[in-house]
C-alpha positions as CSV (number, residue, x, y, z in Angstrom):
1,M,-128.8,-31.8,8.1
2,V,-129.6,-33.1,4.7
3,V,-127.0,-34.8,2.4
4,I,-127.7,-35.0,-1.4
5,F,-125.8,-37.8,-3.1
6,L,-125.7,-38.8,-6.8
7,F,-126.2,-42.6,-7.0
8,G,-126.1,-44.0,-10.5
9,M,-128.9,-42.4,-12.5
10,G,-130.6,-41.3,-9.3
11,I,-130.4,-38.8,-6.5
12,L,-130.3,-39.9,-2.9
13,E,-131.4,-37.6,-0.1
14,V,-130.3,-38.5,3.4
15,C,-131.6,-36.7,6.4
16,H,-131.2,-37.6,10.1
17,T,-134.4,-39.7,10.1
18,G,-134.0,-41.6,6.8
19,M,-133.2,-41.8,3.1
20,A,-135.2,-41.0,0.1
21,V,-134.1,-42.4,-3.3
22,C,-135.4,-40.4,-6.3
23,R,-135.0,-41.5,-9.9
24,K,-134.0,-38.6,-12.3
25,T,-134.4,-39.3,-16.0
26,L,-132.0,-37.4,-18.2
27,T,-134.3,-36.7,-21.1
28,L,-136.1,-33.7,-22.6
29,N,-139.1,-34.5,-20.4
30,D,-137.2,-34.3,-17.1
31,S,-139.2,-36.0,-14.4
32,E,-138.4,-36.9,-10.9
33,D,-140.1,-39.9,-9.2
34,L,-139.7,-41.0,-5.6
35,K,-138.5,-44.5,-5.9
36,S,-138.3,-45.6,-2.3
37,T,-137.7,-44.4,1.3
38,I,-135.8,-46.0,4.2
39,N,-136.4,-44.9,7.8
40,F,-133.7,-45.2,10.4
41,D,-134.2,-46.4,14.0
42,N,-134.9,-43.8,16.6
43,H,-131.4,-44.3,18.1
44,F,-129.7,-43.7,14.7
45,T,-129.1,-40.1,13.6
46,A,-127.5,-40.1,10.1
47,T,-124.7,-37.7,9.5
48,H,-122.8,-38.9,6.4
49,V,-123.2,-41.3,3.5
50,L,-120.6,-43.0,1.4
51,H,-120.9,-45.4,-1.6
52,P,-118.1,-47.9,-1.5
53,A,-116.8,-48.3,-5.1
54,T,-117.1,-52.1,-5.4
55,Y,-120.4,-52.5,-3.4
56,L,-123.3,-52.7,-5.8
57,N,-126.5,-51.0,-4.5
58,K,-124.9,-50.5,-1.1
59,L,-124.5,-47.3,1.0
60,L,-122.5,-46.9,4.2
61,V,-124.2,-44.4,6.6
62,S,-122.6,-43.0,9.7
63,S,-124.5,-41.8,12.8
64,A,-124.0,-39.1,15.4
65,E,-124.1,-41.9,18.0
66,G,-120.9,-43.4,16.5
67,G,-122.3,-46.4,14.7
68,L,-122.2,-47.3,11.0
69,Q,-124.8,-49.1,8.9
70,L,-124.2,-50.7,5.5
71,W,-127.6,-50.6,3.6
72,N,-128.7,-52.3,0.5
73,I,-131.0,-49.7,-1.1
74,L,-132.7,-52.1,-3.4
75,T,-133.9,-54.5,-0.6
76,K,-134.1,-51.7,2.0
77,L,-132.3,-53.9,4.5
78,V,-129.3,-53.3,6.8
79,V,-126.5,-55.7,5.6
80,L,-124.0,-54.9,8.4
81,M,-123.9,-52.8,11.5
82,Y,-120.6,-51.6,12.9
């Protein structure tokens, strides 16, 4: 399963193995650049993604195994695991 998520001026793609953040410029010369990728652990199968309104550069990702991870997509680090 792949989830496409609009995040600021970018597009975020989340699949079961990781996240890819693409920057999409909204100009006449539309270009799409891969900005960064994040790989999940082998024991974390992503199913959904949510951007909490007041959390800057953070995404909450749920897994099929029942856990949640709060990611900072700029630093590419897990902030919290639930």
